[in-house]
Biopython code that builds the backbone (N, CA, C, O; Angstrom):
import numpy as np
from Bio.PDB.StructureBuilder import StructureBuilder

atoms = [
    (1, "UNK", "N", (48.539, 9.592, -56.665)),
    (1, "UNK", "CA", (47.483, 8.795, -57.268)),
    (1, "UNK", "C", (46.439, 9.732, -57.877)),
    (1, "UNK", "O", (45.903, 10.609, -57.200)),
    (2, "UNK", "N", (46.167, 9.532, -59.144)),
    (2, "UNK", "CA", (45.214, 10.374, -59.861)),
    (2, "UNK", "C", (43.798, 9.857, -59.614)),
    (2, "UNK", "O", (43.493, 8.699, -59.899)),
    (3, "UNK", "N", (42.953, 10.710, -59.091)),
    (3, "UNK", "CA", (41.539, 10.375, -58.931)),
    (3, "UNK", "C", (40.733, 11.648, -59.096)),
    (3, "UNK", "O", (40.831, 12.563, -58.278)),
    (4, "UNK", "N", (39.953, 11.708, -60.132)),
    (4, "UNK", "CA", (39.026, 12.822, -60.293)),
    (4, "UNK", "C", (37.811, 12.345, -61.085)),
    (4, "UNK", "O", (37.867, 11.371, -61.835)),
    (5, "UNK", "N", (36.743, 13.053, -60.893)),
    (5, "UNK", "CA", (35.483, 12.712, -61.560)),
    (5, "UNK", "C", (35.563, 13.161, -63.018)),
    (5, "UNK", "O", (36.028, 14.259, -63.325)),
    (6, "UNK", "N", (35.110, 12.307, -63.881)),
    (6, "UNK", "CA", (35.046, 12.628, -65.306)),
    (6, "UNK", "C", (33.597, 12.471, -65.763)),
    (6, "UNK", "O", (32.745, 12.002, -65.009)),
    (7, "UNK", "N", (33.335, 12.860, -66.977)),
    (7, "UNK", "CA", (31.989, 12.675, -67.535)),
    (7, "UNK", "C", (31.609, 11.190, -67.498)),
    (7, "UNK", "O", (30.466, 10.836, -67.208)),
    (8, "UNK", "N", (32.581, 10.337, -67.794)),
    (8, "UNK", "CA", (32.327, 8.892, -67.817)),
    (8, "UNK", "C", (32.018, 8.354, -66.430)),
    (8, "UNK", "O", (31.049, 7.614, -66.261)),
    (9, "UNK", "N", (32.828, 8.712, -65.427)),
    (9, "UNK", "CA", (32.562, 8.200, -64.079)),
    (9, "UNK", "C", (31.290, 8.821, -63.515)),
    (9, "UNK", "O", (30.577, 8.179, -62.745)),
    (10, "UNK", "N", (31.002, 10.058, -63.890)),
    (10, "UNK", "CA", (29.743, 10.673, -63.464)),
    (10, "UNK", "C", (28.550, 9.919, -64.022)),
    (10, "UNK", "O", (27.573, 9.671, -63.315)),
    (11, "UNK", "N", (28.637, 9.554, -65.305)),
    (11, "UNK", "CA", (27.550, 8.795, -65.934)),
    (11, "UNK", "C", (27.404, 7.416, -65.285)),
    (11, "UNK", "O", (26.287, 6.956, -65.048)),
    (12, "UNK", "N", (28.525, 6.761, -65.000)),
    (12, "UNK", "CA", (28.462, 5.460, -64.317)),
    (12, "UNK", "C", (27.810, 5.607, -62.949)),
    (12, "UNK", "O", (26.975, 4.792, -62.558)),
    (13, "UNK", "N", (28.197, 6.648, -62.228)),
    (13, "UNK", "CA", (27.673, 6.865, -60.884)),
    (13, "UNK", "C", (26.184, 7.160, -60.848)),
    (13, "UNK", "O", (25.528, 6.906, -59.838)),
    (14, "UNK", "N", (25.642, 7.690, -61.933)),
    (14, "UNK", "CA", (24.206, 7.988, -61.989)),
    (14, "UNK", "C", (23.362, 6.760, -62.330)),
    (14, "UNK", "O", (22.146, 6.760, -62.139)),
    (15, "UNK", "N", (24.006, 5.731, -62.828)),
    (15, "UNK", "CA", (23.274, 4.500, -63.148)),
    (15, "UNK", "C", (22.930, 3.748, -61.871)),
    (15, "UNK", "O", (23.633, 3.873, -60.868)),
    (16, "UNK", "N", (21.857, 2.972, -61.901)),
    (16, "UNK", "CA", (21.601, 2.086, -60.761)),
    (16, "UNK", "C", (22.797, 1.146, -60.591)),
    (16, "UNK", "O", (23.411, 0.729, -61.573)),
    (17, "UNK", "N", (23.114, 0.825, -59.365)),
    (17, "UNK", "CA", (24.261, -0.031, -59.069)),
    (17, "UNK", "C", (24.228, -1.319, -59.890)),
    (17, "UNK", "O", (25.269, -1.807, -60.328)),
    (18, "UNK", "N", (23.043, -1.860, -60.096)),
    (18, "UNK", "CA", (22.894, -3.124, -60.825)),
    (18, "UNK", "C", (23.282, -3.019, -62.301)),
    (18, "UNK", "O", (23.500, -4.042, -62.949)),
    (19, "UNK", "N", (23.373, -1.802, -62.842)),
    (19, "UNK", "CA", (23.684, -1.610, -64.261)),
    (19, "UNK", "C", (25.115, -1.149, -64.509)),
    (19, "UNK", "O", (25.557, -1.100, -65.657)),
    (20, "UNK", "N", (25.838, -0.813, -63.457)),
    (20, "UNK", "CA", (27.165, -0.214, -63.628)),
    (20, "UNK", "C", (28.198, -1.172, -64.212)),
    (20, "UNK", "O", (28.994, -0.780, -65.065)),
    (21, "UNK", "N", (28.193, -2.420, -63.762)),
    (21, "UNK", "CA", (29.189, -3.384, -64.251)),
    (21, "UNK", "C", (29.058, -3.558, -65.765)),
    (21, "UNK", "O", (30.058, -3.536, -66.483)),
    (22, "UNK", "N", (27.839, -3.729, -66.243)),
    (22, "UNK", "CA", (27.612, -3.910, -67.684)),
    (22, "UNK", "C", (28.021, -2.654, -68.457)),
    (22, "UNK", "O", (28.592, -2.752, -69.544)),
    (23, "UNK", "N", (27.733, -1.489, -67.907)),
    (23, "UNK", "CA", (28.118, -0.237, -68.564)),
    (23, "UNK", "C", (29.638, -0.104, -68.620)),
    (23, "UNK", "O", (30.189, 0.325, -69.633)),
    (24, "UNK", "N", (30.313, -0.473, -67.532)),
    (24, "UNK", "CA", (31.777, -0.425, -67.529)),
    (24, "UNK", "C", (32.336, -1.428, -68.528)),
    (24, "UNK", "O", (33.302, -1.127, -69.230)),
    (25, "UNK", "N", (31.752, -2.600, -68.601)),
    (25, "UNK", "CA", (32.196, -3.590, -69.585)),
    (25, "UNK", "C", (32.042, -3.036, -70.998)),
    (25, "UNK", "O", (32.916, -3.251, -71.838)),
    (26, "UNK", "N", (30.960, -2.337, -71.273)),
    (26, "UNK", "CA", (30.764, -1.726, -72.595)),
    (26, "UNK", "C", (31.869, -0.719, -72.903)),
    (26, "UNK", "O", (32.366, -0.667, -74.028)),
    (27, "UNK", "N", (32.253, 0.081, -71.907)),
    (27, "UNK", "CA", (33.325, 1.074, -72.082)),
    (27, "UNK", "C", (34.644, 0.367, -72.370)),
    (27, "UNK", "O", (35.348, 0.712, -73.318)),
    (28, "UNK", "N", (34.972, -0.623, -71.546)),
    (28, "UNK", "CA", (36.227, -1.357, -71.733)),
    (28, "UNK", "C", (36.251, -2.059, -73.088)),
    (28, "UNK", "O", (37.266, -2.038, -73.785)),
    (29, "UNK", "N", (35.142, -2.676, -73.456)),
    (29, "UNK", "CA", (35.065, -3.385, -74.734)),
    (29, "UNK", "C", (35.288, -2.427, -75.899)),
    (29, "UNK", "O", (36.032, -2.745, -76.827)),
    (30, "UNK", "N", (34.658, -1.271, -75.860)),
    (30, "UNK", "CA", (34.820, -0.287, -76.935)),
    (30, "UNK", "C", (36.269, 0.161, -77.051)),
    (30, "UNK", "O", (36.796, 0.282, -78.157)),
    (31, "UNK", "N", (36.915, 0.407, -75.920)),
    (31, "UNK", "CA", (38.309, 0.850, -75.948)),
    (31, "UNK", "C", (39.232, -0.253, -76.454)),
    (31, "UNK", "O", (40.170, 0.019, -77.203)),
    (32, "UNK", "N", (38.977, -1.485, -76.053)),
    (32, "UNK", "CA", (39.802, -2.590, -76.547)),
    (32, "UNK", "C", (39.562, -2.836, -78.020)),
    (32, "UNK", "O", (40.510, -3.136, -78.746)),
    (33, "UNK", "N", (38.343, -2.722, -78.484)),
    (33, "UNK", "CA", (38.063, -2.876, -79.919)),
    (33, "UNK", "C", (38.863, -1.848, -80.721)),
    (33, "UNK", "O", (39.426, -2.166, -81.768)),
    (34, "UNK", "N", (38.904, -0.616, -80.217)),
    (34, "UNK", "CA", (39.677, 0.432, -80.884)),
    (34, "UNK", "C", (41.154, 0.062, -80.913)),
    (34, "UNK", "O", (41.800, 0.153, -81.957)),
    (35, "UNK", "N", (41.687, -0.353, -79.771)),
    (35, "UNK", "CA", (43.111, -0.690, -79.683)),
    (35, "UNK", "C", (43.483, -1.895, -80.534)),
    (35, "UNK", "O", (44.586, -1.965, -81.075)),
    (36, "UNK", "N", (42.563, -2.836, -80.650)),
    (36, "UNK", "CA", (42.822, -4.053, -81.424)),
    (36, "UNK", "C", (42.403, -3.918, -82.886)),
    (36, "UNK", "O", (42.491, -4.873, -83.658)),
    (37, "UNK", "N", (41.943, -2.712, -83.260)),
    (37, "UNK", "CA", (41.513, -2.431, -84.631)),
    (37, "UNK", "C", (40.425, -3.405, -85.083)),
    (37, "UNK", "O", (40.432, -3.887, -86.216)),
    (38, "UNK", "N", (39.496, -3.681, -84.179)),
    (38, "UNK", "CA", (38.403, -4.618, -84.456)),
    (38, "UNK", "C", (37.151, -3.867, -84.885)),
    (38, "UNK", "O", (36.889, -2.751, -84.435)),
    (39, "UNK", "N", (36.397, -4.492, -85.752)),
    (39, "UNK", "CA", (35.101, -3.959, -86.131)),
    (39, "UNK", "C", (34.044, -4.385, -85.129)),
    (39, "UNK", "O", (34.267, -5.291, -84.325)),
    (40, "UNK", "N", (32.894, -3.729, -85.178)),
    (40, "UNK", "CA", (31.799, -4.047, -84.256)),
    (40, "UNK", "C", (31.293, -5.476, -84.404)),
    (40, "UNK", "O", (30.749, -6.045, -83.458)),
    (41, "UNK", "N", (31.467, -6.052, -85.578)),
    (41, "UNK", "CA", (30.955, -7.397, -85.812)),
    (41, "UNK", "C", (31.949, -8.491, -85.409)),
    (41, "UNK", "O", (31.609, -9.673, -85.456)),
    (42, "UNK", "N", (33.163, -8.118, -85.016)),
    (42, "UNK", "CA", (34.161, -9.102, -84.603)),
    (42, "UNK", "C", (33.999, -9.428, -83.123)),
    (42, "UNK", "O", (33.745, -8.549, -82.299)),
    (43, "UNK", "N", (34.149, -10.696, -82.808)),
    (43, "UNK", "CA", (33.979, -11.175, -81.444)),
    (43, "UNK", "C", (35.188, -10.802, -80.583)),
    (43, "UNK", "O", (36.334, -11.022, -80.976)),
    (44, "UNK", "N", (34.919, -10.240, -79.418)),
    (44, "UNK", "CA", (35.956, -9.952, -78.430)),
    (44, "UNK", "C", (35.592, -10.746, -77.181)),
    (44, "UNK", "O", (34.849, -10.258, -76.329)),
    (45, "UNK", "N", (36.110, -11.967, -77.070)),
    (45, "UNK", "CA", (35.721, -12.826, -75.950)),
    (45, "UNK", "C", (36.193, -12.276, -74.607)),
    (45, "UNK", "O", (37.286, -11.721, -74.499)),
    (46, "UNK", "N", (35.351, -12.439, -73.586)),
    (46, "UNK", "CA", (35.698, -11.964, -72.243)),
    (46, "UNK", "C", (36.969, -12.607, -71.719)),
    (46, "UNK", "O", (37.718, -11.982, -70.968)),
    (47, "UNK", "N", (37.218, -13.848, -72.107)),
    (47, "UNK", "CA", (38.393, -14.545, -71.595)),
    (47, "UNK", "C", (39.528, -14.629, -72.614)),
    (47, "UNK", "O", (40.504, -15.345, -72.393)),
    (48, "UNK", "N", (39.408, -13.904, -73.728)),
    (48, "UNK", "CA", (40.458, -13.904, -74.746)),
    (48, "UNK", "C", (41.640, -13.052, -74.315)),
    (48, "UNK", "O", (41.468, -11.908, -73.893)),
    (49, "UNK", "N", (42.836, -13.606, -74.421)),
    (49, "UNK", "CA", (44.047, -12.878, -74.048)),
    (49, "UNK", "C", (44.271, -11.729, -75.032)),
    (49, "UNK", "O", (44.324, -11.938, -76.244)),
    (50, "UNK", "N", (44.405, -10.502, -74.490)),
    (50, "UNK", "CA", (44.574, -9.311, -75.327)),
    (50, "UNK", "C", (45.747, -9.468, -76.290)),
    (50, "UNK", "O", (45.671, -9.075, -77.454)),
    (51, "UNK", "N", (46.826, -10.044, -75.786)),
    (51, "UNK", "CA", (48.042, -10.127, -76.588)),
    (51, "UNK", "C", (47.926, -11.205, -77.665)),
    (51, "UNK", "O", (48.500, -11.065, -78.745)),
    (52, "UNK", "N", (47.192, -12.273, -77.380)),
    (52, "UNK", "CA", (46.912, -13.278, -78.405)),
    (52, "UNK", "C", (45.999, -12.704, -79.482)),
    (52, "UNK", "O", (46.027, -13.151, -80.629)),
    (53, "UNK", "N", (45.191, -11.714, -79.112)),
    (53, "UNK", "CA", (44.285, -11.067, -80.066)),
    (53, "UNK", "C", (44.970, -9.968, -80.869)),
    (53, "UNK", "O", (44.360, -9.389, -81.769)),
    (54, "UNK", "N", (46.248, -9.671, -80.549)),
    (54, "UNK", "CA", (47.005, -8.708, -81.339)),
    (54, "UNK", "C", (47.386, -7.416, -80.642)),
    (54, "UNK", "O", (47.958, -6.531, -81.278)),
    (55, "UNK", "N", (47.090, -7.274, -79.355)),
    (55, "UNK", "CA", (47.466, -6.054, -78.642)),
    (55, "UNK", "C", (48.979, -6.025, -78.456)),
    (55, "UNK", "O", (49.570, -6.997, -77.985)),
    (56, "UNK", "N", (49.600, -4.917, -78.824)),
    (56, "UNK", "CA", (51.042, -4.750, -78.634)),
    (56, "UNK", "C", (51.284, -3.927, -77.374)),
    (56, "UNK", "O", (50.361, -3.313, -76.839)),
    (57, "UNK", "N", (52.524, -3.917, -76.905)),
    (57, "UNK", "CA", (52.834, -3.140, -75.701)),
    (57, "UNK", "C", (52.604, -1.650, -75.947)),
    (57, "UNK", "O", (52.174, -0.941, -75.037)),
    (58, "UNK", "N", (52.880, -1.164, -77.150)),
    (58, "UNK", "CA", (52.633, 0.248, -77.463)),
    (58, "UNK", "C", (51.136, 0.548, -77.415)),
    (58, "UNK", "O", (50.723, 1.545, -76.824)),
    (59, "UNK", "N", (50.339, -0.294, -78.021)),
    (59, "UNK", "CA", (48.882, -0.087, -77.986)),
    (59, "UNK", "C", (48.336, -0.248, -76.571)),
    (59, "UNK", "O", (47.377, 0.431, -76.201)),
    (60, "UNK", "N", (48.929, -1.133, -75.776)),
    (60, "UNK", "CA", (48.504, -1.290, -74.377)),
    (60, "UNK", "C", (48.762, -0.006, -73.600)),
    (60, "UNK", "O", (47.944, 0.395, -72.771)),
    (61, "UNK", "N", (49.886, 0.635, -73.862)),
    (61, "UNK", "CA", (50.206, 1.902, -73.200)),
    (61, "UNK", "C", (49.219, 2.987, -73.622)),
    (61, "UNK", "O", (48.746, 3.755, -72.784)),
    (62, "UNK", "N", (48.907, 3.053, -74.907)),
    (62, "UNK", "CA", (47.925, 4.027, -75.395)),
    (62, "UNK", "C", (46.552, 3.762, -74.783)),
    (62, "UNK", "O", (45.849, 4.695, -74.394)),
    (63, "UNK", "N", (46.178, 2.497, -74.701)),
    (63, "UNK", "CA", (44.906, 2.107, -74.105)),
    (63, "UNK", "C", (44.846, 2.522, -72.640)),
    (63, "UNK", "O", (43.845, 3.081, -72.191)),
    (64, "UNK", "N", (45.897, 2.256, -71.906)),
    (64, "UNK", "CA", (45.982, 2.645, -70.495)),
    (64, "UNK", "C", (45.757, 4.151, -70.351)),
    (64, "UNK", "O", (45.004, 4.585, -69.479)),
    (65, "UNK", "N", (46.401, 4.941, -71.194)),
    (65, "UNK", "CA", (46.254, 6.397, -71.130)),
    (65, "UNK", "C", (44.827, 6.830, -71.463)),
    (65, "UNK", "O", (44.298, 7.740, -70.824)),
    (66, "UNK", "N", (44.198, 6.198, -72.445)),
    (66, "UNK", "CA", (42.809, 6.543, -72.784)),
    (66, "UNK", "C", (41.866, 6.191, -71.641)),
    (66, "UNK", "O", (40.971, 6.968, -71.310)),
    (67, "UNK", "N", (42.064, 5.018, -71.034)),
    (67, "UNK", "CA", (41.216, 4.617, -69.911)),
    (67, "UNK", "C", (41.413, 5.547, -68.719)),
    (67, "UNK", "O", (40.445, 5.901, -68.045)),
    (68, "UNK", "N", (42.651, 5.942, -68.453)),
    (68, "UNK", "CA", (42.907, 6.881, -67.355)),
    (68, "UNK", "C", (42.199, 8.208, -67.606)),
    (68, "UNK", "O", (41.634, 8.795, -66.683)),
    (69, "UNK", "N", (42.227, 8.680, -68.841)),
    (69, "UNK", "CA", (41.552, 9.930, -69.186)),
    (69, "UNK", "C", (40.039, 9.790, -69.017)),
    (69, "UNK", "O", (39.396, 10.656, -68.423)),
    (70, "UNK", "N", (39.477, 8.709, -69.537)),
    (70, "UNK", "CA", (38.030, 8.486, -69.451)),
    (70, "UNK", "C", (37.546, 8.318, -68.017)),
    (70, "UNK", "O", (36.487, 8.827, -67.649)),
    (71, "UNK", "N", (38.325, 7.604, -67.211)),
    (71, "UNK", "CA", (37.880, 7.226, -65.872)),
    (71, "UNK", "C", (38.441, 8.107, -64.767)),
    (71, "UNK", "O", (37.987, 8.029, -63.625)),
    (72, "UNK", "N", (39.425, 8.948, -65.088)),
    (72, "UNK", "CA", (39.998, 9.837, -64.080)),
    (72, "UNK", "C", (40.720, 9.100, -62.967)),
    (72, "UNK", "O", (40.842, 9.611, -61.854)),
    (73, "UNK", "N", (41.191, 7.917, -63.261)),
    (73, "UNK", "CA", (41.878, 7.087, -62.268)),
    (73, "UNK", "C", (43.171, 6.570, -62.867)),
    (73, "UNK", "O", (43.255, 6.294, -64.064)),
    (74, "UNK", "N", (44.166, 6.444, -62.025)),
    (74, "UNK", "CA", (45.431, 5.872, -62.458)),
    (74, "UNK", "C", (45.283, 4.355, -62.575)),
    (74, "UNK", "O", (44.705, 3.700, -61.708)),
    (75, "UNK", "N", (45.812, 3.827, -63.652)),
    (75, "UNK", "CA", (45.786, 2.383, -63.886)),
    (75, "UNK", "C", (47.227, 1.942, -64.101)),
    (75, "UNK", "O", (47.906, 2.448, -64.995)),
    (76, "UNK", "N", (47.684, 1.025, -63.307)),
    (76, "UNK", "CA", (49.044, 0.517, -63.432)),
    (76, "UNK", "C", (49.201, -0.205, -64.768)),
    (76, "UNK", "O", (48.336, -0.983, -65.171)),
    (77, "UNK", "N", (50.311, 0.062, -65.445)),
    (77, "UNK", "CA", (50.584, -0.647, -66.698)),
    (77, "UNK", "C", (50.665, -2.146, -66.451)),
    (77, "UNK", "O", (50.306, -2.942, -67.319)),
    (78, "UNK", "N", (51.132, -2.530, -65.275)),
    (78, "UNK", "CA", (51.216, -3.954, -64.941)),
    (78, "UNK", "C", (49.849, -4.618, -64.966)),
    (78, "UNK", "O", (49.739, -5.808, -65.258)),
    (79, "UNK", "N", (48.811, -3.857, -64.664)),
    (79, "UNK", "CA", (47.459, -4.418, -64.638)),
    (79, "UNK", "C", (47.086, -4.971, -66.009)),
    (79, "UNK", "O", (46.533, -6.067, -66.104)),
    (80, "UNK", "N", (47.380, -4.233, -67.062)),
    (80, "UNK", "CA", (47.030, -4.709, -68.403)),
    (80, "UNK", "C", (47.808, -5.967, -68.773)),
    (80, "UNK", "O", (47.313, -6.820, -69.510)),
    (81, "UNK", "N", (49.027, -6.076, -68.255)),
    (81, "UNK", "CA", (49.835, -7.251, -68.563)),
    (81, "UNK", "C", (49.495, -8.429, -67.648)),
    (81, "UNK", "O", (49.611, -9.584, -68.056)),
    (82, "UNK", "N", (49.078, -8.145, -66.423)),
    (82, "UNK", "CA", (48.779, -9.205, -65.455)),
    (82, "UNK", "C", (47.317, -9.641, -65.466)),
    (82, "UNK", "O", (46.984, -10.696, -64.925)),
    (83, "UNK", "N", (46.452, -8.856, -66.066)),
    (83, "UNK", "CA", (45.039, -9.223, -66.208)),
    (83, "UNK", "C", (44.684, -9.112, -67.691)),
    (83, "UNK", "O", (43.904, -8.245, -68.086)),
    (84, "UNK", "N", (45.269, -10.006, -68.516)),
    (84, "UNK", "CA", (45.193, -9.818, -69.970)),
    (84, "UNK", "C", (43.909, -10.286, -70.641)),
    (84, "UNK", "O", (43.941, -10.741, -71.785)),
    (85, "UNK", "N", (42.782, -10.179, -69.945)),
    (85, "UNK", "CA", (41.512, -10.418, -70.632)),
    (85, "UNK", "C", (40.442, -9.533, -70.001)),
    (85, "UNK", "O", (40.603, -9.042, -68.884)),
    (86, "UNK", "N", (39.358, -9.340, -70.729)),
    (86, "UNK", "CA", (38.314, -8.415, -70.278)),
    (86, "UNK", "C", (37.681, -8.825, -68.956)),
    (86, "UNK", "O", (37.404, -7.970, -68.114)),
    (87, "UNK", "N", (37.453, -10.101, -68.765)),
    (87, "UNK", "CA", (36.804, -10.550, -67.526)),
    (87, "UNK", "C", (37.646, -10.192, -66.305)),
    (87, "UNK", "O", (37.126, -9.660, -65.325)),
    (88, "UNK", "N", (38.935, -10.481, -66.361)),
    (88, "UNK", "CA", (39.812, -10.191, -65.221)),
    (88, "UNK", "C", (40.031, -8.691, -65.050)),
    (88, "UNK", "O", (40.086, -8.198, -63.924)),
    (89, "UNK", "N", (40.156, -7.964, -66.158)),
    (89, "UNK", "CA", (40.331, -6.520, -66.059)),
    (89, "UNK", "C", (39.076, -5.871, -65.481)),
    (89, "UNK", "O", (39.175, -4.983, -64.635)),
    (90, "UNK", "N", (37.910, -6.301, -65.924)),
    (90, "UNK", "CA", (36.656, -5.768, -65.395)),
    (90, "UNK", "C", (36.591, -5.975, -63.886)),
    (90, "UNK", "O", (36.237, -5.057, -63.146)),
    (91, "UNK", "N", (36.928, -7.165, -63.433)),
    (91, "UNK", "CA", (36.892, -7.452, -61.998)),
    (91, "UNK", "C", (37.860, -6.549, -61.235)),
    (91, "UNK", "O", (37.528, -6.048, -60.160)),
    (92, "UNK", "N", (39.051, -6.341, -61.786)),
    (92, "UNK", "CA", (40.028, -5.456, -61.147)),
    (92, "UNK", "C", (39.496, -4.021, -61.078)),
    (92, "UNK", "O", (39.640, -3.348, -60.058)),
    (93, "UNK", "N", (38.889, -3.568, -62.155)),
    (93, "UNK", "CA", (38.364, -2.201, -62.183)),
    (93, "UNK", "C", (37.256, -2.035, -61.139)),
    (93, "UNK", "O", (37.206, -1.020, -60.444)),
    (94, "UNK", "N", (36.376, -3.022, -61.029)),
    (94, "UNK", "CA", (35.243, -2.957, -60.097)),
    (94, "UNK", "C", (35.709, -3.023, -58.648)),
    (94, "UNK", "O", (35.201, -2.288, -57.801)),
    (95, "UNK", "N", (36.665, -3.892, -58.357)),
    (95, "UNK", "CA", (37.065, -4.105, -56.960)),
    (95, "UNK", "C", (38.189, -3.198, -56.496)),
    (95, "UNK", "O", (38.392, -3.039, -55.292)),
    (96, "UNK", "N", (38.929, -2.593, -57.431)),
    (96, "UNK", "CA", (40.080, -1.786, -57.032)),
    (96, "UNK", "C", (40.002, -0.362, -57.583)),
    (96, "UNK", "O", (39.813, 0.588, -56.823)),
    (97, "UNK", "N", (40.144, -0.216, -58.868)),
    (97, "UNK", "CA", (40.264, 1.112, -59.482)),
    (97, "UNK", "C", (39.012, 1.964, -59.279)),
    (97, "UNK", "O", (39.116, 3.146, -58.949)),
    (98, "UNK", "N", (37.848, 1.383, -59.471)),
    (98, "UNK", "CA", (36.585, 2.124, -59.363)),
    (98, "UNK", "C", (35.711, 1.602, -58.223)),
    (98, "UNK", "O", (34.485, 1.696, -58.281)),
    (99, "UNK", "N", (36.334, 1.062, -57.207)),
    (99, "UNK", "CA", (35.583, 0.434, -56.103)),
    (99, "UNK", "C", (34.552, 1.373, -55.497)),
    (99, "UNK", "O", (33.481, 0.927, -55.084)),
    (100, "UNK", "N", (34.856, 2.667, -55.438)),
    (100, "UNK", "CA", (33.913, 3.622, -54.845)),
    (100, "UNK", "C", (32.600, 3.702, -55.620)),
    (100, "UNK", "O", (31.568, 4.056, -55.050)),
    (101, "UNK", "N", (32.627, 3.379, -56.903)),
    (101, "UNK", "CA", (31.401, 3.409, -57.710)),
    (101, "UNK", "C", (30.595, 2.120, -57.599)),
    (101, "UNK", "O", (29.441, 2.066, -58.022)),
    (102, "UNK", "N", (31.203, 1.086, -57.029)),
    (102, "UNK", "CA", (30.545, -0.214, -56.968)),
    (102, "UNK", "C", (30.238, -0.664, -55.550)),
    (102, "UNK", "O", (29.694, -1.750, -55.350)),
    (103, "UNK", "N", (30.575, 0.150, -54.572)),
    (103, "UNK", "CA", (30.233, -0.167, -53.184)),
    (103, "UNK", "C", (28.742, 0.026, -52.976)),
    (103, "UNK", "O", (28.136, 0.933, -53.547)),
    (104, "UNK", "N", (28.161, -0.827, -52.162)),
    (104, "UNK", "CA", (26.755, -0.659, -51.790)),
    (104, "UNK", "C", (26.612, 0.622, -50.976)),
    (104, "UNK", "O", (27.410, 0.858, -50.070)),
    (105, "UNK", "N", (25.629, 1.444, -51.272)),
    (105, "UNK", "CA", (25.424, 2.649, -50.466)),
    (105, "UNK", "C", (25.015, 2.281, -49.039)),
    (105, "UNK", "O", (24.323, 1.289, -48.807)),
    (106, "UNK", "N", (25.457, 3.099, -48.101)),
    (106, "UNK", "CA", (25.089, 2.872, -46.691)),
    (106, "UNK", "C", (23.598, 3.105, -46.516)),
    (106, "UNK", "O", (23.025, 3.996, -47.143)),
    (107, "UNK", "N", (22.978, 2.313, -45.671)),
    (107, "UNK", "CA", (21.534, 2.456, -45.437)),
    (107, "UNK", "C", (21.279, 2.986, -44.063)),
    (107, "UNK", "O", (20.125, 3.175, -43.679)),
]
sb = StructureBuilder()
sb.init_structure("model")
sb.init_model(0)
sb.init_chain("A")
sb.init_seg("    ")
for serial, (resi, resn, name, xyz) in enumerate(atoms, 1):
    if name == "N":
        sb.init_residue(resn, " ", resi, " ")
    sb.init_atom(name, np.array(xyz, "f"), 0.0, 1.0, " ", f" {name:<3s}", serial, name[0])
structure = sb.get_structure()
């Protein structure tokens, strides 16, 4: 299992916990916009199915590799196919892939 700190995860970790989810959503949205060849002015709905929006399996694989590089974490290819919208993928990233960045600090 690949897990290492990257510039992106370091930046997320320095944010207040309350701001991390939105920052991660911004990262995911930017990467999906790139993969879907969307402009900044085009709507990318949180519940829009990636594949209905034009994502191909080849682009999904490229996206997975870019996210793994940015986040330093392994992401199962099945995740992109089984959580085919931003809302569900964000939740998976927060609760599973990047859970250590979203846990409440011990007091």
